[in-house]
DSSP file (Angstrom, degrees, kcal/mol; ACC not computed):
  #  RESIDUE AA STRUCTURE BP1 BP2  ACC     N-H-->O    O-->H-N    N-H-->O    O-->H-N    TCO  KAPPA ALPHA  PHI   PSI    X-CA   Y-CA   Z-CA
    1    1 A M     >        0   0    0      0, 0.0     4,-1.8     0, 0.0     5,-0.1   0.000 360.0 360.0 360.0 -39.3    0.0   -0.1    0.0
    2    2 A K  H  >  +     0   0    0      1,-0.2     4,-2.5     2,-0.2     5,-0.2   0.909 360.0  50.9 -64.7 -41.6    2.8    2.4    0.9
    3    3 A K  H  > S+     0   0    0      1,-0.2     4,-2.5     2,-0.2    -1,-0.2   0.888 109.4  51.3 -63.8 -36.7    4.7    1.6   -2.4
    4    4 A A  H  > S+     0   0    0      1,-0.2     4,-1.9     2,-0.2    -1,-0.2   0.873 111.4  46.6 -71.4 -29.5    1.5    2.3   -4.4
    5    5 A L  H  X S+     0   0    0     -4,-1.8     4,-2.3     2,-0.2    -1,-0.2   0.867 113.9  47.8 -79.7 -32.5    0.9    5.6   -2.7
    6    6 A I  H  X S+     0   0    0     -4,-2.5     4,-2.6     2,-0.2    -2,-0.2   0.850 112.5  49.9 -63.4 -38.7    4.6    6.6   -3.2
    7    7 A L  H  X S+     0   0    0     -4,-2.5     4,-2.3    -5,-0.2    -2,-0.2   0.888 111.5  48.6 -71.7 -36.8    4.4    5.6   -6.8
    8    8 A F  H  X S+     0   0    0     -4,-1.9     4,-2.3    -5,-0.2     5,-0.2   0.959 113.3  46.5 -63.4 -51.9    1.2    7.7   -7.2
    9    9 A L  H  X S+     0   0    0     -4,-2.3     4,-3.2     1,-0.2     5,-0.2   0.913 111.5  52.1 -53.0 -47.1    2.7   10.7   -5.6
   10   10 A G  H  X S+     0   0    0     -4,-2.6     4,-2.3     1,-0.2    -1,-0.2   0.949 112.1  45.5 -57.6 -48.5    5.9   10.4   -7.6
   11   11 A M  H  X S+     0   0    0     -4,-2.3     4,-2.3     1,-0.2    -1,-0.2   0.868 111.7  51.8 -61.4 -39.1    3.9   10.2  -10.9
   12   12 A A  H  X S+     0   0    0     -4,-2.3     4,-1.9     2,-0.2    -1,-0.2   0.915 111.5  47.8 -67.1 -44.0    1.7   13.2   -9.9
   13   13 A L  H  X S+     0   0    0     -4,-3.2     4,-2.1    -5,-0.2    -2,-0.2   0.897 111.3  49.3 -61.9 -38.1    4.8   15.3   -9.1
   14   14 A C  H  X S+     0   0    0     -4,-2.3     4,-1.4     1,-0.2    -1,-0.2   0.888 109.5  52.1 -70.2 -38.7    6.4   14.4  -12.3
   15   15 A G  H  X S+     0   0    0     -4,-2.3     4,-0.8     1,-0.2    -1,-0.2   0.860 110.8  48.1 -64.4 -34.1    3.3   15.2  -14.3
   16   16 A C  H  < S+     0   0    0     -4,-1.9     3,-0.3     1,-0.2    -2,-0.2   0.882 109.6  55.0 -72.7 -37.0    3.1   18.7  -12.6
   17   17 A A  H  < S+     0   0    0     -4,-2.1    -1,-0.2     1,-0.2    -2,-0.2   0.802 111.8  40.7 -59.9 -35.1    6.8   19.3  -13.3
   18   18 A T  H  < S+     0   0    0     -4,-1.4     2,-0.4    -5,-0.1    -1,-0.2   0.618  89.9 101.5 -95.5  -9.3    6.5   18.8  -16.9
   19   19 A T     <  -     0   0    0     -4,-0.8     2,-0.4    -3,-0.3    -4,-0.0  -0.594  49.8-177.7 -82.2 127.4    3.2   20.6  -17.6
   20   20 A R        -     0   0    0     -2,-0.4    -2,-0.0     3,-0.0    -3,-0.0  -0.968  30.8-121.2-126.9 141.7    3.7   24.0  -19.1
   21   21 A V        -     0   0    0     -2,-0.4     2,-0.1     1,-0.0    -2,-0.0  -0.736  37.8-122.8 -78.9 119.1    1.1   26.6  -20.0
   22   22 A P        -     0   0    0      0, 0.0     2,-0.3     0, 0.0    -1,-0.0  -0.389  22.9-124.2 -64.6 134.8    1.6   27.3  -23.7
   23   23 A Q        -     0   0    0     -2,-0.1     2,-0.4     1,-0.0    -3,-0.0  -0.619  21.8-125.9 -76.0 137.7    2.3   31.0  -24.5
   24   24 A L        -     0   0    0     -2,-0.3     2,-0.3     1,-0.0    -1,-0.0  -0.696  26.2-115.4 -81.4 138.9   -0.1   32.6  -27.0
   25   25 A E        -     0   0    0     -2,-0.4     3,-0.1     1,-0.1    -1,-0.0  -0.556  28.0-116.9 -74.1 138.0    1.6   34.2  -29.9
   26   26 A Q        -     0   0    0     -2,-0.3     5,-0.1     1,-0.1    -1,-0.1  -0.552  33.3-109.5 -71.7 128.7    1.2   37.9  -30.1
   27   27 A P    >>  -     0   0    0      0, 0.0     4,-1.6     0, 0.0     3,-0.5  -0.246  29.6-113.5 -62.7 154.2   -0.7   39.0  -33.3
   28   28 A G  H 3> S+     0   0    0    122,-0.6     4,-1.9     1,-0.2   123,-0.2   0.845 114.0  55.2 -61.1 -30.3    1.5   40.8  -35.8
   29   29 A Y  H 3> S+     0   0    0    119,-0.4     4,-2.2   121,-0.4    -1,-0.2   0.900 105.9  53.6 -66.7 -36.2   -0.1   44.3  -35.5
   30   30 A M  H <> S+     0   0    0     -3,-0.5     4,-2.7     1,-0.2    -1,-0.2   0.914 107.3  51.8 -65.4 -37.5    0.5   44.2  -31.6
   31   31 A K  H  X S+     0   0    0     -4,-1.6     4,-2.4     1,-0.2    -1,-0.2   0.900 109.4  49.7 -62.1 -42.6    4.2   43.5  -32.4
   32   32 A V  H  X S+     0   0    0     -4,-1.9     4,-2.0     2,-0.2    -1,-0.2   0.889 110.9  48.2 -58.6 -46.3    4.3   46.4  -34.7
   33   33 A L  H  <>S+     0   0    0     -4,-2.2     5,-1.8     2,-0.2    -2,-0.2   0.880 112.6  49.5 -61.6 -43.7    2.7   48.7  -32.1
   34   34 A A  H ><5S+     0   0    0     -4,-2.7     3,-1.0     2,-0.2    -2,-0.2   0.884 109.9  50.7 -62.2 -43.4    5.2   47.4  -29.5
   35   35 A A  H 3<5S+     0   0    0     -4,-2.4    -2,-0.2     1,-0.3    -1,-0.2   0.853 107.4  54.5 -65.6 -31.6    8.2   48.0  -31.8
   36   36 A K  T 3<5S-     0   0    0     -4,-2.0    -1,-0.3    -5,-0.1    -2,-0.2   0.473 108.8-130.3 -81.9   1.1    7.0   51.4  -32.4
   37   37 A K  T < 5 -     0   0    0     -3,-1.0    -3,-0.2    -4,-0.2    -2,-0.1   0.912  36.6-178.9  57.9  47.2    6.9   52.1  -28.7
   38   38 A I      < -     0   0    0     -5,-1.8    -1,-0.1     1,-0.1     5,-0.1  -0.333  42.4 -72.4 -72.0 165.1    3.5   53.5  -28.5
   39   39 A A     >  -     0   0    0      1,-0.1     4,-2.7    17,-0.1     3,-0.3  -0.290  40.8-126.2 -61.7 134.6    2.1   54.6  -25.1
   40   40 A P  H  > S+     0   0    0      0, 0.0     4,-2.3     0, 0.0     5,-0.1   0.808 108.1  54.0 -54.3 -34.4    1.3   51.8  -22.8
   41   41 A A  H  > S+     0   0    0      2,-0.2     4,-2.5     1,-0.2     5,-0.2   0.938 110.5  46.7 -58.1 -47.1   -2.3   53.0  -22.2
   42   42 A T  H  > S+     0   0    0     -3,-0.3     4,-2.5     1,-0.2     5,-0.2   0.924 110.7  51.9 -60.8 -44.1   -2.9   53.1  -25.9
   43   43 A Y  H  X S+     0   0    0     -4,-2.7     4,-2.8     2,-0.2    -1,-0.2   0.930 111.8  48.8 -53.4 -47.9   -1.3   49.6  -26.4
   44   44 A A  H  X S+     0   0    0     -4,-2.3     4,-1.5    -5,-0.2    -2,-0.2   0.935 108.8  51.4 -62.6 -45.8   -3.7   48.3  -23.6
   45   45 A R  H  <>S+     0   0    0     -4,-2.5     5,-2.9     1,-0.2     3,-0.4   0.928 113.6  45.4 -60.4 -47.5   -6.8   49.9  -25.1
   46   46 A I  H ><5S+     0   0    0     -4,-2.5     3,-1.4     1,-0.2    -1,-0.2   0.914 109.3  54.1 -63.2 -43.4   -6.0   48.3  -28.5
   47   47 A A  H 3<5S+     0   0    0     -4,-2.8    -1,-0.2     1,-0.3    -2,-0.2   0.806 114.9  42.0 -64.1 -23.4   -5.2   45.0  -27.0
   48   48 A H  T 3<5S-     0   0    0     -4,-1.5    -1,-0.3    -3,-0.4    -2,-0.2   0.373 114.3-112.2-104.9   6.4   -8.6   45.0  -25.3
   49   49 A G  T < 5 +     0   0    0     -3,-1.4    -3,-0.2    -4,-0.4     2,-0.1   0.824  62.3 155.5  74.8  29.6  -10.6   46.4  -28.2
   50   50 A R      < -     0   0    0     -5,-2.9     2,-0.2    -6,-0.2    -1,-0.2  -0.429  50.0 -91.8 -88.4 164.3  -11.4   49.7  -26.5
   51   51 A V        -     0   0    0     77,-0.2     2,-0.3    -2,-0.1    -1,-0.1  -0.511  42.2-132.6 -69.2 138.4  -12.4   53.1  -28.0
   52   52 A L        -     0   0    0     -2,-0.2     2,-0.1     1,-0.1    -1,-0.1  -0.707  15.1-142.3 -97.1 154.1   -9.4   55.2  -28.5
   53   53 A G     >  -     0   0    0     -2,-0.3     4,-2.1    28,-0.0     5,-0.1  -0.276  34.8 -91.4 -95.6-173.7   -9.3   58.9  -27.4
   54   54 A Y  H  > S+     0   0    0      2,-0.2     4,-2.4     1,-0.2     5,-0.2   0.919 127.1  50.7 -66.5 -43.9   -7.7   61.8  -29.1
   55   55 A D  H  > S+     0   0    0      2,-0.2     4,-1.9     1,-0.2    -1,-0.2   0.873 108.6  54.0 -63.3 -37.1   -4.4   61.4  -27.3
   56   56 A D  H  > S+     0   0    0      2,-0.2     4,-2.3     1,-0.2    -2,-0.2   0.957 111.7  43.9 -51.1 -55.8   -4.4   57.7  -28.3
   57   57 A I  H  X S+     0   0    0     -4,-2.1     4,-1.8     1,-0.3    -2,-0.2   0.843 112.4  50.9 -69.1 -33.5   -4.9   58.6  -31.9
   58   58 A R  H  X S+     0   0    0     -4,-2.4     4,-2.9     2,-0.2    -1,-0.3   0.837 108.9  52.4 -68.5 -33.5   -2.4   61.4  -31.9
   59   59 A N  H  X S+     0   0    0     -4,-1.9     4,-2.1    -5,-0.2    -2,-0.2   0.949 109.9  48.9 -69.5 -44.6    0.2   59.1  -30.3
   60   60 A L  H  <>S+     0   0    0     -4,-2.3     5,-2.4     1,-0.2    -2,-0.2   0.907 114.2  46.0 -61.8 -42.4   -0.4   56.5  -33.1
   61   61 A A  H ><5S+     0   0    0     -4,-1.8     3,-1.7     1,-0.2    -1,-0.2   0.920 111.1  51.9 -57.2 -51.2    0.0   59.2  -35.7
   62   62 A A  H 3<5S+     0   0    0     -4,-2.9    -2,-0.2     1,-0.3    -1,-0.2   0.866 107.3  53.4 -56.7 -37.7    3.1   60.6  -34.0
   63   63 A K  T 3<5S-     0   0    0     -4,-2.1    -1,-0.3    -5,-0.2    -2,-0.2   0.440 122.2-104.1 -86.2   5.7    4.7   57.2  -33.9
   64   64 A G  T < 5 +     0   0    0     -3,-1.7    -3,-0.2     1,-0.3    -2,-0.1   0.649  65.0 151.1  90.3  13.8    4.2   56.6  -37.8
   65   65 A I      < -     0   0    0     -5,-2.4    -1,-0.3   -29,-0.1    -2,-0.1  -0.674  47.6-122.3 -79.8 129.4    1.3   54.2  -37.8
   66   66 A P    >>  -     0   0    0      0, 0.0     4,-1.5     0, 0.0     3,-1.3  -0.255  10.7-116.0 -72.0 161.5   -0.5   55.0  -41.1
   67   67 A G  H 3> S+     0   0    0      1,-0.3     4,-2.7     2,-0.2    -2,-0.0   0.804 112.7  66.7 -64.3 -34.4   -4.0   56.0  -41.4
   68   68 A K  H 34 S+     0   0    0      1,-0.2    -1,-0.3     2,-0.2    79,-0.0   0.695 109.1  38.6 -60.8 -17.4   -4.8   52.8  -43.4
   69   69 A M  H <> S+     0   0    0     -3,-1.3     4,-0.7     2,-0.1    -2,-0.2   0.723 118.7  46.3-102.0 -32.6   -4.1   50.8  -40.2
   70   70 A I  H  X S+     0   0    0     -4,-1.5     4,-2.2     2,-0.2     3,-0.4   0.918 105.3  58.5 -79.9 -43.4   -5.7   53.2  -37.7
   71   71 A V  H  X S+     0   0    0     -4,-2.7     4,-2.8     1,-0.2     5,-0.2   0.888 101.3  53.3 -58.3 -49.9   -8.9   53.8  -39.6
   72   72 A P  H  > S+     0   0    0      0, 0.0     4,-1.9     0, 0.0    -1,-0.2   0.875 110.5  49.0 -52.3 -39.1  -10.1   50.2  -39.7
   73   73 A Y  H  X S+     0   0    0     -4,-0.7     4,-1.2    -3,-0.4    -2,-0.2   0.919 111.0  49.0 -69.8 -41.0   -9.6   49.9  -35.9
   74   74 A L  H >X>S+     0   0    0     -4,-2.2     4,-0.8     1,-0.2     5,-0.8   0.931 111.8  49.4 -70.2 -39.5  -11.6   53.1  -35.4
   75   75 A K  H ><5S+     0   0    0     -4,-2.8     3,-0.6     1,-0.2    -1,-0.2   0.878 106.9  56.3 -63.3 -36.2  -14.4   51.8  -37.7
   76   76 A A  H 3<5S+     0   0    0     -4,-1.9    67,-0.4     1,-0.3    -1,-0.2   0.791 102.6  54.6 -69.9 -24.1  -14.5   48.5  -35.8
   77   77 A T  H <<5S-     0   0    0     -4,-1.2    -1,-0.3    -3,-0.6    -2,-0.2   0.717  97.3-145.0 -78.3 -18.2  -15.1   50.4  -32.5
   78   78 A K  T <<5 +     0   0    0     -4,-0.8    -3,-0.1    -3,-0.6    -2,-0.1   0.897  41.6 158.1  57.2  38.6  -18.2   52.1  -34.2
   79   79 A T      < -     0   0    0     -5,-0.8     2,-1.4    34,-0.0    -1,-0.2  -0.780  47.6-129.5-101.7 138.3  -17.5   55.3  -32.2
   80   80 A P        -     0   0    0      0, 0.0    28,-0.2     0, 0.0     2,-0.2  -0.651  30.1-161.6 -82.6  85.0  -18.8   58.7  -33.3
   81   81 A Y        -     0   0    0     -2,-1.4     2,-0.3    26,-0.3    28,-0.1  -0.443  11.4-177.3 -70.9 134.9  -15.6   60.7  -33.1
   82   82 A D        +     0   0    0     -2,-0.2     2,-0.3    25,-0.1    23,-0.1  -0.715   9.4 171.8-138.2  85.7  -16.2   64.4  -33.0
   83   83 A F        -     0   0    0     21,-0.4    25,-0.1    -2,-0.3     2,-0.0  -0.700  30.3-118.3 -96.8 151.5  -12.9   66.3  -32.9
   84   84 A S     >  -     0   0    0     -2,-0.3     4,-2.2     1,-0.1     5,-0.2  -0.267  30.7-106.1 -80.3 164.8  -12.5   70.1  -33.3
   85   85 A D  H  > S+     0   0    0      1,-0.2     4,-2.6     2,-0.2     5,-0.2   0.890 122.5  54.3 -61.6 -38.3  -10.7   71.7  -36.1
   86   86 A R  H  > S+     0   0    0      1,-0.2     4,-1.2     2,-0.2    -1,-0.2   0.834 108.8  47.5 -68.2 -28.5   -7.9   72.5  -33.7
   87   87 A Q  H  > S+     0   0    0     -3,-0.2     4,-1.5     2,-0.2    -2,-0.2   0.847 110.5  50.3 -78.2 -34.1   -7.6   68.9  -32.7
   88   88 A I  H  X S+     0   0    0     -4,-2.2     4,-2.3     2,-0.2    -2,-0.2   0.902 110.7  50.7 -66.9 -43.8   -7.7   67.7  -36.3
   89   89 A N  H  X S+     0   0    0     -4,-2.6     4,-2.6     1,-0.2    -1,-0.2   0.855 107.4  55.5 -60.9 -33.3   -4.8   70.2  -37.1
   90   90 A G  H  X S+     0   0    0     -4,-1.2     4,-1.1     2,-0.2    -1,-0.2   0.882 106.7  48.5 -66.7 -36.5   -3.0   68.8  -34.1
   91   91 A L  H  X>S+     0   0    0     -4,-1.5     5,-2.8     2,-0.2     4,-0.7   0.916 111.3  49.6 -74.0 -38.1   -3.2   65.3  -35.6
   92   92 A V  H ><5S+     0   0    0     -4,-2.3     3,-1.4     1,-0.2    -2,-0.2   0.950 111.7  50.8 -60.1 -46.5   -1.9   66.6  -39.0
   93   93 A D  H 3<5S+     0   0    0     -4,-2.6    -1,-0.2     1,-0.3    -2,-0.2   0.713 107.0  53.9 -59.5 -24.3    0.9   68.3  -37.0
   94   94 A A  H 3<5S-     0   0    0     -4,-1.1    -1,-0.3    -3,-0.3    -2,-0.2   0.577 132.2 -90.2 -92.9  -9.6    1.7   65.1  -35.3
   95   95 A G  T <<5 +     0   0    0     -3,-1.4    -3,-0.2    -4,-0.7    -2,-0.1   0.502  67.7 160.4 120.4   8.3    2.0   63.2  -38.7
   96   96 A A      < -     0   0    0     -5,-2.8    -1,-0.2    -6,-0.1     2,-0.1  -0.342  32.0-135.5 -63.6 136.2   -1.5   62.0  -39.4
   97   97 A D    >>  -     0   0    0      1,-0.1     4,-2.2    -2,-0.1     3,-0.7  -0.324  28.1 -95.5 -89.6 176.7   -2.1   61.2  -43.2
   98   98 A S  H 3> S+     0   0    0      1,-0.2     4,-2.9     2,-0.2     5,-0.3   0.817 118.3  63.3 -64.1 -34.9   -5.1   62.2  -45.3
   99   99 A T  H 3> S+     0   0    0      1,-0.2     4,-1.1     2,-0.2    -1,-0.2   0.856 109.3  37.7 -56.4 -41.7   -6.8   58.8  -44.7
  100  100 A L  H <> S+     0   0    0     -3,-0.7     4,-2.6     2,-0.2    -2,-0.2   0.870 116.8  50.9 -84.6 -37.5   -7.1   59.3  -41.1
  101  101 A V  H  X S+     0   0    0     -4,-2.2     4,-1.9     2,-0.2    -2,-0.2   0.943 111.3  48.2 -63.9 -45.1   -7.9   63.0  -41.2
  102  102 A N  H  X S+     0   0    0     -4,-2.9     4,-0.8     2,-0.2    -1,-0.2   0.896 112.3  48.9 -61.5 -37.6  -10.6   62.5  -43.8
  103  103 A Y  H >X S+     0   0    0     -4,-1.1     4,-1.3    -5,-0.3     3,-1.2   0.948 111.5  48.3 -65.1 -46.8  -12.2   59.7  -41.8
  104  104 A L  H 3< S+     0   0    0     -4,-2.6   -21,-0.4     1,-0.3     4,-0.3   0.777 104.2  62.5 -68.4 -24.1  -12.2   61.6  -38.6
  105  105 A G  H 3< S+     0   0    0     -4,-1.9    -1,-0.3    -5,-0.2    -2,-0.2   0.748 117.6  27.5 -66.6 -25.0  -13.7   64.6  -40.4
  106  106 A K  H X< S+     0   0    0     -3,-1.2     3,-0.7    -4,-0.8     4,-0.5   0.456  95.2  94.7-116.3  -2.7  -16.9   62.6  -41.2
  107  107 A A  T 3X  +     0   0    0     -4,-1.3     4,-0.8     1,-0.2   -26,-0.3   0.628  67.2  75.0 -66.3 -14.0  -16.9   60.1  -38.4
  108  108 A K  T 34 S+     0   0    0     -4,-0.3    -1,-0.2   -28,-0.2     3,-0.2   0.909 104.6  35.0 -65.6 -46.9  -19.3   62.1  -36.1
  109  109 A G  T <4 S+     0   0    0     -3,-0.7    -1,-0.2     1,-0.2    -2,-0.2   0.489  99.9  78.8 -95.2  -0.1  -22.3   61.2  -38.1
  110  110 A I  T  4 S+     0   0    0     -4,-0.5     2,-0.6    -3,-0.3    -1,-0.2   0.887  96.9  38.1 -72.2 -38.6  -21.5   57.7  -39.2
  111  111 A Y  S  < S-     0   0    0     -4,-0.8     2,-0.3    -3,-0.2    -1,-0.2  -0.939  72.9-164.9-117.1 115.2  -22.3   55.9  -36.0
  112  112 A L        -     0   0    0     -2,-0.6     2,-0.2    -3,-0.1    -3,-0.1  -0.774  27.7-109.1-100.5 149.4  -25.3   57.1  -34.1
  113  113 A E        -     0   0    0     -2,-0.3     2,-0.7     1,-0.1     5,-0.1  -0.470  28.3-119.2 -77.1 141.9  -25.9   56.0  -30.5
  114  114 A D    >   -     0   0    0     -2,-0.2     3,-1.9     1,-0.2     4,-0.2  -0.732  18.4-152.6 -87.2 115.3  -28.7   53.5  -29.8
  115  115 A A  G >  S+     0   0    0     -2,-0.7     3,-1.2     1,-0.3    -1,-0.2   0.815  91.7  61.7 -56.9 -31.5  -31.1   55.4  -27.5
  116  116 A G  G 3  S+     0   0    0      1,-0.3    -1,-0.3    -3,-0.1    -2,-0.0   0.686 102.2  51.8 -70.5 -14.4  -32.3   52.1  -26.0
  117  117 A N  G <  S+     0   0    0     -3,-1.9    -1,-0.3     2,-0.1    -2,-0.2   0.288  85.9  99.6-105.2  12.5  -28.9   51.2  -24.7
  118  118 A I    <   -     0   0    0     -3,-1.2     2,-0.2    -4,-0.2     8,-0.1  -0.883  65.5-140.5-108.5 113.5  -28.1   54.4  -22.9
  119  119 A P    > > -     0   0    0      0, 0.0     3,-1.5     0, 0.0     5,-0.6  -0.488  12.6-133.8 -73.5 143.8  -28.6   54.5  -19.2
  120  120 A S  G > 5S+     0   0    0      1,-0.3     3,-1.2    -2,-0.2     4,-0.1   0.663  97.9  74.5 -75.8 -12.7  -30.1   57.7  -17.8
  121  121 A S  G 3 5S+     0   0    0      1,-0.3    -1,-0.3     2,-0.1    -3,-0.0   0.652  91.1  59.1 -71.5 -13.2  -27.5   57.9  -15.0
  122  122 A T  G X 5S-     0   0    0     -3,-1.5     3,-1.2     3,-0.0    -1,-0.3   0.084 118.7-105.3-104.9  30.0  -24.8   59.0  -17.6
  123  123 A A  T < 5S-     0   0    0     -3,-1.2    -3,-0.1     1,-0.2    -2,-0.1   0.841  81.2 -47.1  56.8  36.9  -26.7   62.1  -18.8
  124  124 A G  T 3 <S+     0   0    0     -5,-0.6     2,-0.5     1,-0.2    -1,-0.2   0.485 115.9 105.4  84.5   5.0  -27.7   60.5  -22.0
  125  125 A L  S <  S-     0   0    0     -3,-1.2    -1,-0.2    -6,-0.2     5,-0.0  -0.947  74.4-115.9-119.0 139.2  -24.4   59.0  -23.1
  126  126 A H    >>  -     0   0    0     -2,-0.5     3,-2.0     1,-0.1     4,-1.5  -0.475  28.2-121.4 -67.9 138.5  -23.5   55.3  -22.8
  127  127 A P  H 3> S+     0   0    0      0, 0.0     4,-2.3     0, 0.0     7,-0.3   0.717 107.4  74.0 -57.0 -22.1  -20.7   54.8  -20.3
  128  128 A Y  H 34 S+     0   0    0      1,-0.2   -77,-0.2     2,-0.2     6,-0.1   0.886 111.8  28.0 -58.0 -36.9  -18.6   53.2  -23.1
  129  129 A W  H <4 S+     0   0    0     -3,-2.0    -1,-0.2     1,-0.1    -3,-0.0   0.731 125.5  44.0 -99.4 -16.8  -18.1   56.6  -24.4
  130  130 A S  H  < S+     0   0    0     -4,-1.5    -2,-0.2     1,-0.2    -1,-0.1   0.619 107.0  57.1-100.8 -12.5  -18.4   58.8  -21.4
  131  131 A D    ><  -     0   0    0     -4,-2.3     3,-2.1    -5,-0.2    -1,-0.2  -0.926  60.5-160.0-129.0 113.7  -16.3   57.0  -18.9
  132  132 A P  T 3  S+     0   0    0      0, 0.0    -1,-0.1     0, 0.0    -4,-0.0   0.673  95.7  51.4 -59.2 -19.6  -12.6   56.2  -19.7
  133  133 A S  T 3  S+     0   0    0     -6,-0.1    -5,-0.1    -3,-0.1     2,-0.0   0.400  74.0 135.4-102.2   6.8  -12.7   53.5  -17.1
  134  134 A Y    <   +     0   0    0     -3,-2.1    -3,-0.0    -7,-0.3     0, 0.0  -0.299  25.5 177.2 -56.6 128.3  -15.7   51.6  -18.2
  135  135 A A        +     0   0    0      2,-0.0    -1,-0.2    -2,-0.0     3,-0.1   0.437  44.0  98.3-110.8  -5.9  -15.0   47.9  -18.2
  136  136 A G  S    S-     0   0    0      1,-0.2     2,-0.1    -9,-0.0    -2,-0.0   0.238  84.0 -52.8 -75.2-163.6  -18.3   46.5  -19.2
  137  137 A M        -     0   0    0      1,-0.1    -1,-0.2     2,-0.0    -9,-0.1  -0.444  55.9-116.6 -70.9 140.1  -19.7   45.2  -22.4
  138  138 A A        -     0   0    0      2,-0.2    -1,-0.1    -2,-0.1     4,-0.1  -0.443  25.6-115.7 -67.4 154.3  -19.6   47.5  -25.5
  139  139 A P  S    S+     0   0    0      0, 0.0     2,-0.3     0, 0.0    -1,-0.1   0.288  96.9  31.9 -79.4  16.9  -22.9   48.6  -26.8
  140  140 A F  S    S-     0   0    0    -63,-0.0     2,-0.2     0, 0.0    -2,-0.2  -0.965  99.7 -80.5-157.6 163.5  -22.1   46.7  -30.0
  141  141 A G        -     0   0    0     -2,-0.3     2,-0.5    -4,-0.1    -4,-0.0  -0.469  44.8-150.7 -68.4 133.7  -20.3   43.7  -31.2
  142  142 A F        +     0   0    0     -2,-0.2     2,-0.3    -4,-0.1   -65,-0.1  -0.890  20.6 168.3-108.6 139.2  -16.5   44.3  -31.5
  143  143 A G        -     0   0    0     -2,-0.5     3,-0.1   -67,-0.4    -2,-0.0  -0.973  40.6-107.4-144.6 137.9  -14.3   42.5  -34.0
  144  144 A Y        -     0   0    0     -2,-0.3   -71,-0.1     1,-0.1     5,-0.1  -0.317  49.2 -98.2 -58.0 143.4  -10.8   43.3  -35.0
  145  145 A P    >   -     0   0    0      0, 0.0     3,-2.4     0, 0.0     4,-0.2  -0.289  22.7-124.1 -69.1 146.9  -10.7   44.8  -38.5
  146  146 A D  G >  S+     0   0    0      1,-0.3     3,-1.7     2,-0.2    -2,-0.1   0.838 110.1  67.4 -54.1 -30.7   -9.8   42.4  -41.4
  147  147 A A  G 3  S+     0   0    0      1,-0.3    -1,-0.3   -79,-0.0   -74,-0.0   0.659  94.4  57.9 -68.3 -17.2   -7.0   44.8  -42.3
  148  148 A W  G <  S+     0   0    0     -3,-2.4  -119,-0.4   -76,-0.1    -1,-0.3   0.415  81.8 108.6 -99.6   6.6   -5.2   43.8  -39.0
  149  149 A A    <   +     0   0    0     -3,-1.7     2,-0.1    -4,-0.2    -3,-0.0  -0.520  65.7  28.2 -72.7 149.4   -5.1   40.0  -39.8
  150  150 A G  S    S-     0   0    0     -2,-0.1  -122,-0.6     2,-0.0     2,-0.6  -0.374 100.5 -49.4 100.1-175.4   -1.8   38.6  -40.6
  151  151 A D        +     0   0    0   -123,-0.2    -2,-0.1    -2,-0.1  -122,-0.0  -0.910  42.0 177.9-108.2 122.1    1.8   39.4  -39.7
  152  152 A F    >   +     0   0    0     -2,-0.6     3,-1.8    -4,-0.1     4,-0.5   0.276  34.5 130.0-104.3   5.9    2.8   43.0  -40.2
  153  153 A I  T 3  S+     0   0    0      1,-0.2    -2,-0.1     2,-0.1  -124,-0.1  -0.426  77.8  17.5 -64.1 130.0    6.4   42.8  -39.0
  154  154 A G  T 3  S+     0   0    0     -2,-0.2    -1,-0.2  -122,-0.0    -2,-0.1   0.212  98.3  99.7  96.6 -15.8    8.8   44.4  -41.6
  155  155 A L    <         0   0    0     -3,-1.8    -2,-0.1     1,-0.2    -3,-0.0   0.740 360.0 360.0 -81.8 -24.5    6.0   46.4  -43.3
  156  156 A Y              0   0    0     -4,-0.5    -1,-0.2   -90,-0.0    -3,-0.1   0.437 360.0 360.0-123.4 360.0    6.7   49.7  -41.5
């Protein structure tokens, strides 16, 4: 009986010692963003599929991420961006290309908020847009843009 118990414990310990949790491979676009050394907060928002603010978008433009990569992500969040002319000029000064500037100039009216999804406690705005720390479900389904599929290392 003792030998069987010792044998069982020995096998259990060997099994635990050799079991490793496999590391998930980081998507190509996240590797590009890490290589460009974008701000950690912006990186975290993108990694979790969150809405980007003006500072996030400006940071991406300043780090040389092209509009053809930023715009599909912004479209995927279905957010009605409403930047002032001064902010748009700030993005241009940071290096934003025409693809990004043109999209942001018309994004305000593209996505309308669903009135049935807006709690009254947030003064008419869904907390996804009004609370930068909101961690609940988005008021729409999110999917990473098709343009972000694949391996982008070496493209920029």
